[in-house]
C-alpha positions in Angstrom: -8.5 -12.0 -29.4 -8.9 -11.0 -33.1 -9.7 -7.4 -32.5 -7.5 -6.8 -29.4 -4.5 -8.2 -31.3 -4.7 -5.2 -33.7 -4.5 -2.6 -30.9 -0.9 -1.7 -30.3 -1.5 1.8 -28.9 -4.5 4.1 -28.3 -4.2 5.5 -31.8 -5.2 2.1 -33.2 -8.2 2.1 -30.8 -9.4 5.5 -31.9 -9.4 4.3 -35.6 -12.1 1.7 -34.7 -15.7 2.4 -35.5 -17.7 2.9 -32.2 -19.8 -0.2 -33.0 -16.8 -2.4 -32.5 -15.9 -1.1 -29.0 -18.2 -3.5 -27.2 -16.5 -6.5 -28.9 -13.1 -5.0 -27.9 -14.1 -4.5 -24.3 -15.2 -8.2 -24.1 -11.9 -9.4 -25.5 -10.0 -7.0 -23.2 -11.9 -8.4 -20.1 -11.2 -12.0 -21.2 -7.5 -11.1 -21.7 -7.2 -9.5 -18.3 -8.8 -12.6 -16.6 -6.6 -15.0 -18.5 -3.4 -12.9 -17.8 -3.9 -12.4 -14.1 -4.8 -16.1 -13.6 -1.4 -17.0 -15.0 0.7 -14.4 -13.1 -1.4 -13.4 -10.1 -2.1 -9.8 -9.4 -5.1 -7.4 -8.9 -8.2 -8.8 -10.6 -11.5 -7.5 -9.3 -10.6 -3.8 -9.7 -9.3 -4.3 -13.3 -12.3 -6.2 -14.5 -14.4 -3.3 -13.3 -12.6 -0.6 -15.3 -12.5 -2.2 -18.8 -15.2 -0.1 -20.4 -14.1 3.1 -18.6 -10.5 2.5 -19.9 -11.7 1.9 -23.5 -13.8 5.0 -23.4 -11.1 7.3 -22.0 -8.5 6.3 -24.6 -11.1 6.5 -27.3 -12.2 10.0 -26.5 -9.1 11.6 -25.2 -5.9 12.1 -27.2 -3.5 10.1 -25.0 -0.7 10.5 -24.1 -1.0 14.2 -25.1 -4.0 14.3 -22.8 -3.1 13.1 -19.3 -4.8 10.2 -17.5 -3.9 9.9 -13.9 -5.1 6.7 -12.2 -5.6 6.7 -8.4 -3.8 3.9 -6.6 -3.2 2.3 -10.0 -4.1 -1.3 -9.2 -6.9 -1.0 -11.8 -4.7 -0.1 -14.7 -4.1 -3.5 -16.4 -6.6 -2.7 -19.2 -4.7 0.6 -19.6 -1.4 -1.2 -19.8 -2.8 -3.7 -22.4 -4.1 -0.9 -24.6 -0.9 1.2 -24.4 1.5 -1.2 -26.1 2.2 -3.6 -23.2 -0.1 -6.5 -24.1 2.7 -8.9 -25.0 4.5 -8.2 -21.7 1.6 -8.9 -19.4 3.1 -12.4 -18.7 5.9 -10.6 -16.8 3.6 -8.7 -14.6 5.0 -8.0 -11.0 8.0 -10.2 -11.7 11.6 -9.2 -11.5 12.5 -7.1 -14.6 8.8 -7.2 -15.8 5.9 -4.9 -15.8 4.9 -3.2 -12.6 1.5 -3.8 -11.1 1.0 0.0 -10.9 1.6 2.9 -13.3 5.3 3.9 -13.6 6.6 6.9 -15.5 9.7 5.0 -16.5 7.7 2.2 -18.0 5.5 4.1 -20.5 4.7 7.6 -21.6 1.1 6.7 -21.1 1.8 6.3 -17.3 1.8 10.0 -16.6 2.1 9.7 -12.9 3.5 6.9 -10.7 1.0 5.7 -8.1 0.2 2.9 -5.7 -0.8 4.8 -2.6 -4.3 6.3 -2.8 -5.9 9.7 -3.1 -3.1 11.4 -5.1 -4.7 11.6 -8.5 -6.6 14.8 -8.2 -3.6 16.7 -6.8 -1.3 15.4 -9.5 -3.8 16.0 -12.3 -4.4 19.5 -11.1 -0.7 20.1 -11.2 -0.6 18.9 -14.8 -3.6 21.0 -15.8 -2.1 24.1 -14.4 1.3 23.2 -15.8 -0.3 23.0 -19.3 -2.0 26.4 -18.8 1.3 27.9 -17.7 3.0 26.6 -20.9 0.1 27.7 -23.1 -0.6 24.1 -24.1 -4.1 22.9 -24.9 -4.5 19.5 -23.2 -6.8 17.8 -20.8 -6.0 16.3 -17.4 -8.2 13.5 -16.1 -8.0 12.0 -12.6 -9.7 8.6 -12.1 -10.4 8.0 -8.4 -12.3 5.3 -6.7 -14.9 5.9 -4.0 -12.6 4.4 -1.3 -9.9 6.8 -2.2 -12.3 9.7 -1.8 -12.4 9.0 1.9 -8.9 10.5 2.3 -8.4 14.1 3.3 -5.8 14.6 0.5 -8.5 14.1 -2.2 -10.7 16.8 -0.6 -7.7 19.2 -0.2 -7.2 18.8 -4.0 -10.9 19.3 -4.8 -10.9 22.5 -2.6 -7.9 23.8 -4.6 -9.1 22.7 -8.0 -12.6 24.2 -7.7 -11.1 27.7 -7.8 -8.4 27.0 -10.4 -8.9 28.1 -14.0 -7.9 25.0 -15.8 -9.3 22.0 -17.7 -9.5 19.3 -15.1 -11.9 16.3 -15.2 -12.3 14.2 -12.0 -14.0 10.9 -12.6 -15.4 9.2 -9.5 -15.3 5.5 -10.2 -18.0 4.5 -7.7 -17.9 0.7 -7.3 -18.9 0.5 -3.7 -15.8 -1.3 -2.9 -12.3 -0.4 -1.7 -10.0 -3.3 -0.7 -11.9 -3.6 2.5 -15.6 -2.7 2.5 -15.8 1.1 2.3 -16.8 3.1 5.4 -17.8 6.6 6.4 -20.4 9.2 5.8 -19.4 9.8 2.2 -19.8 6.2 1.3 -23.3 6.1 2.9 -24.1 9.2 0.9 -23.1 7.6 -2.3 -24.8 4.4 -1.4 -28.1 6.2 -0.8 -27.6 8.1 -4.1 -27.3 4.8 -6.0 -30.1 2.9 -4.3 -33.6 2.1 -5.4 -35.4 3.8 -8.2 -32.9 6.6 -8.7 -30.2 4.2 -10.1 -32.5 2.8 -12.7 -33.6 6.4 -13.6 -30.0 7.5 -13.9 -29.1 4.7 -16.2 -32.1 5.6 -18.4 -30.9 9.2 -18.4 -27.4 8.1 -19.4 -28.9 6.1 -22.4 -31.6 8.4 -23.6 -30.6 11.9 -22.6 -26.8 11.9 -23.0 -26.7 9.8 -26.2 -28.0 12.5 -28.6 -25.0 14.7 -27.8 -26.8 18.1 -27.0 -24.8 21.0 -25.7 -23.9 20.0 -22.2 -25.1 23.2 -20.4 -28.6 22.5 -21.8 -28.2 18.9 -20.7 -27.2 20.0 -17.2 -30.4 22.2 -17.0 -32.6 19.3 -18.1 -30.9 16.9 -15.7 -31.3 19.4 -12.8 -35.0 19.8 -13.6 -35.7 16.1 -14.0 -33.5 14.4 -11.5 -31.6 16.7 -9.3 -34.6 17.6 -7.2 -34.8 13.9 -6.3 -31.1 13.6 -5.6 -29.4 16.4 -3.8 -26.0 14.9 -4.0 -24.5 16.9 -6.8 -24.4 19.9 -4.5 -21.6 18.3 -2.5 -19.1 18.5 -5.4 -20.7 21.6 -6.9 -19.9 23.5 -3.7 -16.3 22.8 -4.4 -16.7 24.6 -7.7 -17.1 21.6 -10.0 -19.7 21.0 -12.7 -21.2 17.7 -11.6 -22.4 15.2 -14.2 -23.9 11.8 -13.4 -24.2 9.2 -12.2 -24.0 7.1 -15.3 -23.4 3.4 -15.9 -19.6 2.8 -16.1 -20.1 -0.4 -18.1 -22.3 1.2 -20.8 -20.1 2.5 -23.6 -23.2 4.2 -25.2 -23.4 6.4 -22.1 -19.7 6.8 -21.4 -18.4 7.9 -24.8 -21.0 10.6 -25.6 -20.7 12.0 -22.0 -16.9 12.1 -22.2 -17.1 13.7 -25.6 -19.4 16.4 -24.3 -17.3 17.0 -21.2 -14.2 17.4 -23.4 -15.8 20.5 -25.0 -16.3 22.2 -21.6 -13.9 24.5 -19.9 -13.1 24.5 -16.2 -13.3 21.8 -13.5 -15.7 19.0 -14.3 -16.8 16.1 -12.1 -18.1 12.9 -13.7 -19.7 10.2 -11.4 -19.7 6.7 -13.0 -20.9 3.5 -11.4 -19.0 0.3 -12.0 -18.9 -3.1 -10.5 -15.7 -4.8 -9.2 -15.2 -8.2 -10.8 -17.5 -7.3 -13.7 -18.0 -10.1 -16.2 -16.5 -12.9 -14.0 -19.1 -14.2 -11.7 -16.8 -15.5 -9.0 -15.1 -12.1 -8.7 -18.5 -10.3 -8.7 -19.7 -12.5 -5.9 -16.5 -12.1 -3.8 -14.5 -9.1 -5.0 -12.3 -9.0 -1.8 -11.1 -12.6 -2.3 -10.3 -11.8 -6.0 -8.8 -8.4 -5.2 -5.2 -9.7 -5.4 -5.2 -13.5 -6.1 -2.2 -15.6 -7.0 -2.3 -18.0 -9.9 -5.5 -19.9 -10.4 -7.7 -21.7 -12.9 -10.5 -19.2 -14.1 -12.8 -22.2 -14.8 -12.5 -23.4 -11.2 -11.7 -20.3 -9.2 -9.7 -20.0 -6.0 -9.1 -23.2 -4.1 -8.0 -23.4 -0.5 -4.8 -25.5 -0.1 -5.3 -29.0 1.2 -2.8 -28.6 4.0 -3.0 -25.3 5.9 0.1 -23.2 5.4 2.1 -21.8 8.2 0.5 -18.8 9.9 1.6 -15.5 8.5 2.8 -12.7 10.8 -0.4 -10.9 9.9 -2.4 -13.8 11.3 -0.2 -14.0 14.4 -1.0 -10.4 15.0 -4.7 -10.8 14.5 -4.8 -13.7 17.0 -2.8 -11.7 19.5 -5.1 -8.7 19.1 -8.2 -10.9 19.9 -6.4 -12.6 22.8 -5.2 -9.3 24.3 -8.6 -7.7 23.8 -10.3 -10.5 25.7 -7.8 -9.9 28.6 -7.8 -6.1 28.6 -11.1 -4.2 27.9 -9.1 -1.0 27.2 -7.7 -2.3 23.9 -9.2 -0.9 20.8 -8.1 -1.7 17.2 -7.8 0.8 14.4 -7.2 0.3 10.7 -7.1 2.7 7.8 -9.2 0.7 5.3 -7.1 -2.5 5.5 -9.2 -4.9 7.6 -8.2 -8.0 5.6 -4.6 -7.0 4.8 -3.9 -6.2 8.4 -5.6 -9.3 9.9 -8.5 -7.6 11.7 -11.4 -9.6 10.3 -11.8 -11.8 13.4 -11.3 -8.9 15.8 -14.1 -7.0 14.1 -16.4 -10.1 14.4 -15.6 -10.6 18.1 -15.2 -7.0 19.3 -17.3 -4.9 16.9 -17.6 -2.0 19.4 -13.9 -1.8 19.8 -13.0 -2.0 16.1 -12.6 1.2 14.1 -12.0 1.3 10.3 -11.4 5.0 9.5 -11.2 4.7 5.8 -8.1 5.6 3.7 -7.1 8.3 6.1 -3.8 7.4 7.7 -3.3 10.9 9.2 -6.7 10.8 10.9 -6.0 7.2 12.1 -2.9 8.3 14.0 -4.5 11.3 15.7 -7.7 9.5 16.3 -5.6 6.9 18.2 -4.0 9.7 20.2 -7.5 11.0 21.2 -8.5 7.5 22.4 -5.3 7.2 24.4 -6.0 10.5 26.0 -9.2 8.9 27.4 -7.3 6.0 29.0 -7.9 3.5 26.2 -5.0 1.4 24.7 -5.2 1.9 20.9 -3.5 -0.5 18.6 -3.1 0.9 15.1 -2.7 -1.9 12.5 -1.0 -0.3 9.5 1.5 -1.1 6.8 4.9 0.3 7.3 4.7 2.2 4.0 1.3 3.7 4.9 2.4 5.0 8.3 4.7 7.3 6.3 1.6 9.2 5.4 0.8 10.0 9.0 4.3 11.0 10.0 3.5 14.5 11.3 0.7 13.1 13.4 3.0 10.4 14.7 5.5 13.1 15.9 3.2 15.9 17.0 0.1 14.1 18.2 1.4 10.9 19.6 5.1 11.1 20.5 5.3 14.7 21.7 2.5 13.9 24.1 4.0 10.5 25.0 0.7 8.6 24.5 0.6 4.8 24.8 -0.3 3.9 21.2 0.9 0.6 19.7 1.7 0.6 16.0 1.6 -2.9 14.5 3.7 -2.3 11.3 2.9 -5.0 8.8 4.8 -5.4 5.5 8.1 -4.3 7.1 11.0 -4.9 4.7 10.6 -6.0 1.1 7.1 -7.0 -0.1 7.8 -8.8 -3.3 5.4 -8.2 -6.2 4.1 -4.9 -5.1 7.5 -3.3 -5.3 9.1 -0.1 -4.0 5.8 1.8 -3.3 4.7 -0.8 -0.8 8.1 -1.8 0.7 8.6 -1.1 4.4 12.2 -0.1 4.0 12.3 3.1 6.1 10.3 2.6 9.3 13.4 2.0 11.5 15.1 5.2 10.3 12.0 7.4 10.4 10.9 6.1 13.8 14.2 5.9 15.5 14.8 9.6 15.4 11.6 10.4 17.2 11.9 10.8 21.0 9.9 8.6 23.2 9.1 6.1 20.4 10.4 2.5 20.8 10.9 -0.1 17.9 10.6 -3.9 18.3 11.9 -6.3 15.6 10.6 -9.8 16.2 12.6 -12.6 14.6 9.8 -15.2 14.4 6.1 -15.7 15.0 6.2 -16.5 18.7 8.6 -13.6 19.3 6.2 -11.3 17.5 3.5 -12.3 19.9 5.7 -11.7 22.9 7.0 -8.3 21.7 3.4 -7.2 20.9 2.6 -7.9 24.5 5.7 -6.0 25.6 4.6 -3.0 23.5 1.1 -3.1 24.8 2.4 -3.0 28.4 4.3 0.2 27.9 3.1 3.7 28.8 4.6 5.4 25.7 4.4 4.8 21.9 5.9 1.5 20.6 6.1 0.1 17.0 6.4 -3.6 16.3 7.6 -4.2 12.8 7.1 -7.6 11.1 7.3 -8.7 7.4 4.7 -9.9 4.9 4.2 -13.7 4.8 5.1 -16.5 7.2 8.2 -16.9 9.3 10.1 -20.0 10.2 7.2 -21.7 11.7 8.0 -21.3 15.4 5.2 -22.8 17.6 3.1 -20.1 19.3 2.7 -19.9 23.0 -0.9 -19.5 24.1 0.2 -17.1 26.9 0.5 -13.3 26.6 3.9 -13.1 28.4 5.8 -9.9 27.4 9.4 -10.3 26.4 11.9 -8.1 28.4 11.7 -4.5 27.2 14.8 -3.2 25.4 16.7 -6.5 25.8 18.2 -8.8 23.3 19.6 -12.3 23.6 22.7 -14.3 22.7 21.7 -17.0 20.2 25.0 -18.5 19.2 28.5 -18.3 20.7 31.3 -18.2 18.2 34.7 -16.6 17.7 36.2 -13.4 16.3 33.1 -11.9 14.6 29.7 -11.2 16.1 26.6 -10.8 14.0 23.9 -8.5 15.5 20.6 -9.4 13.8 17.4 -7.3 13.9 14.2 -9.1 13.0 13.6 -12.1 10.8 17.1 -12.0 9.2 18.2 -13.7 12.5 17.7 -17.0 10.8 19.8 -16.5 7.7 22.4 -14.9 10.0 22.5 -18.1 12.2 22.9 -20.2 9.0 25.8 -18.0 7.8 27.3 -18.1 11.3 27.6 -21.9 11.3 30.0 -21.6 8.3 31.8 -18.6 9.8 31.9 -19.9 13.4 30.6 -16.4 14.3 28.6 -15.3 17.3 24.9 -14.3 16.7 22.9 -11.9 18.8 19.2 -11.5 18.4 18.9 -7.8 19.2 15.1 -7.7 19.2 14.9 -3.9 19.8 16.2 -1.2 17.4 15.2 1.3 20.1 16.0 1.2 22.9 19.1 -0.6 22.0 20.4 -3.2 24.4 23.7 -1.3 25.0 24.7 -3.5 27.9 24.6 -6.6 25.8 26.2 -4.8 22.8 29.2 -3.7 24.9 29.6 -7.2 26.3 29.7 -8.6 22.8 32.1 -5.9 21.5 34.5 -6.7 24.4 34.8 -10.3 23.3 34.9 -10.0 19.5 37.2 -8.5 17.0 34.5 -7.2 14.6 30.8 -6.6 14.5 28.3 -7.1 11.7 24.7 -5.7 11.8 21.9 -7.3 9.7 18.5 -5.8 9.1 15.7 -5.9 6.5 15.5 -2.1 6.3 17.4 0.9 5.0 21.0 0.9 6.1 21.1 4.7 6.3 19.8 5.7 9.7 18.8 2.1 10.5 19.5 -0.3 13.3 23.1 -0.6 12.2 23.5 3.1 12.6 22.1 2.9 16.1 24.8 0.3 16.9 27.5 2.6 15.5 26.2 5.5 17.5 26.1 3.5 20.7 29.7 2.3 20.3 30.9 5.8 19.5 29.1 7.2 22.6 30.9 4.6 24.7 34.2 5.3 23.1 34.5 1.8 21.7 36.2 1.2 18.4 35.6 -2.0 16.5 35.5 -2.8 12.7 31.8 -2.6 11.9 30.0 -3.9 8.8 26.4 -2.9 8.1 24.2 -5.2 6.0 20.7 -4.1 5.0 18.8 -2.5 2.1 20.9 -0.3 -0.2 20.2 3.3 -0.8 17.9 2.7 -3.8 14.3 1.9 -4.6 14.1 -1.9 -4.9 11.8 -3.1 -7.7 9.1 -5.8 -7.6 10.0 -9.5 -7.8 10.2 -12.7 -5.7 11.0 -11.6 -2.1 13.6 -14.4 -1.6 15.4 -13.5 -4.8 15.3 -9.8 -4.0 16.8 -10.4 -0.5 19.5 -12.5 -2.2 20.2 -9.7 -4.6 20.7 -7.4 -1.6 23.1 -9.9 0.0 20.7 -10.6 2.8 20.3 -14.4 2.5 22.6 -16.8 4.3 25.0 -17.0 1.4 25.1 -13.2 0.9 25.7 -12.6 4.6 28.6 -15.1 4.6 30.1 -13.7 1.4 29.9 -10.1 2.7 31.6 -11.0 6.0 34.4 -13.0 4.3 34.9 -10.1 1.8 35.1 -7.5 4.5 37.1 -9.5 7.0 39.3 -11.7 4.8 42.4 -13.5 6.2 44.8 -11.0 4.7 42.9 -8.1 6.2 41.8 -9.6 9.5 40.6 -7.1 12.1 43.2 -6.3 14.8 42.0 -7.0 18.3 42.4 -3.9 20.5 41.6 -3.5 24.2 38.0 -2.4 24.8 37.8 1.1 26.1 34.6 2.5 27.5 34.5 6.2 28.0 32.3 7.2 30.9 30.0 10.2 30.2 
């Protein structure tokens, strides 16, 4: 790593002669591979952006010029070149580097990202902000072809095309989002890059762009020689952009002269580059999905399946339930916004291809599309991460709940998600769903209960969300049956004295462990809405104090629902709420993060003892229920 070790910031990079950039890119790619193999993280996407990152920092005066990376899971080369090389060993670990851009981490991270399709909007805001302040700077949005399937990207293009500002949008066309890309736009790009045209475009990039002619003359020549064969540029030109490309995104001799030319132009520019996920590492090139976000591995060997199969994850439990229920009920259809693998729909697509819909990175569309299917008597199941459903909130209220349509939302990644951090944590789904009329929320405590509550949700004639965490549960054996659990009903799991712990979701098990040492009662509430008020009042009548436990935001969460129910019934009991604090929780090991939030067994016990210590024991008062 002789050359890379001399690069402590982009200014060092810009002092290199262009002839050395190829060597630097090779060292950078090797460093990315070695680093990710030691820590885990996103690999395929980062191997594909090495040359593009080098070229951008070489041509543009960063951080004065703004680079805005879409999603941000392809920014490891960017982090390495911007002074964070020596901290890459801390990637996605508590107190270490984020796996995504963060403004608080570096001045080179101009915009915090992790969700897709935000880059053009943010870069446009920066470009117009610079114009407003009279500052001469460039704003560059780097967006992948998968992220271009979201409506927000086109809303921004529509706005940017008529804005008088210096904005460059770079379409990083790698024919690969996390799941295989879908939709008409992707087919259009695929046709554009197929056959003889791709080879011709690469030659244009090397021979025509290299001599650095005035770009308007270049555009004329390109239009005469190639555009008649490829109509595509018109799509982006209709938005008001000057379209350039496509060019080979791994060819520095094409990238750098093209970017230097574009830098001299005024107004909105659109550069189409073609890259390959996993570039330079054969195993990742062959299977970019498997190497999208691997854990630690030996690069010389590649990923190895564990000798003993691990416990099934909640995602796998959902995927099996979806197939089983689809076999039983022909009305079931499955929907995912571009997260087939992450949400566990691979087998469902294989077995029921006519009932599987990947709508691309378009969460708003996914929700309203499900509503339309429900209007026709089908039973849609939307498999979506908790954090991504936030993006379809208006549609959830207006198009599903207001019309009381029977859509099931399978909310994966509820609670903390570990290394992906605050952007991907499902901390808010109980509060943001609980306030919507006609929406119910189920919180399974283990794998088998997840299966039963999914069946309960599917049996309802109104919207129901079933929230479950990332990873495996306690290993509860799965029933082969599709028997629904009682709707809106919890269960008593342990009988104790004095204090009752009301657990929502998988924190039931640390609550049971803490209860053994406290001799407390434990209730598995199962439903955050509707709350089992009958069981709640029975428990309140027999106990001196209540504790609620949930892996979600305390404010407005399930504990708040308990307080509201007790208040409505005129019942007064000391009440302790345990859950996620009113803060964004950083990336790190999930078990350690839960412990830091006081949500492991020791933390629950400690909080209960601190709140209800012997010298401040709750005073038992007669239970009074006010009839409405």
